[in-house]
C-alpha positions, 0 to 999 in steps of 0.5 A, a space after each residue: 045763052 044768058 041774056 047778060 052775056 056780052 060778046 067781046 069784039 076781040 076775045 083774047 086781046 087785053 083791054 089795055 092793048 086795045 086802049 093802046 091801039 086806040 091811042 096810037 090810031 088817035 095820035 096818027 090821026 093827030 099827026 095827019 091833021 084829022 083832029 075830029 077823027 083823033 078825038 073819036 079814038 081818044 074818046 073811045 080809049 077813055 070809055 075803056 080807061 077813063 083815067 088814062 093820062 095819055 088819052 086825056 093829054 092827046 084828047 086835050 091836044 086834039 080839042 086845042 087843034 080843033 079850036 085853032 082851026 075854027 
């Protein structure tokens, strides 16, 4: 095995689909009021797609909600 070999977590799953699932889980967490958890999902999505508008928008919403709770 090559030292540069990286194993994908879910081979066969497109990165876009993975990002979409992370955003969906983040939105679900937002709706349940779990803003810190939601923020983690959106950050993970943004690691994969830094320019994803949905993830950026919902991340901003999560941050806003966290500031309201402080």
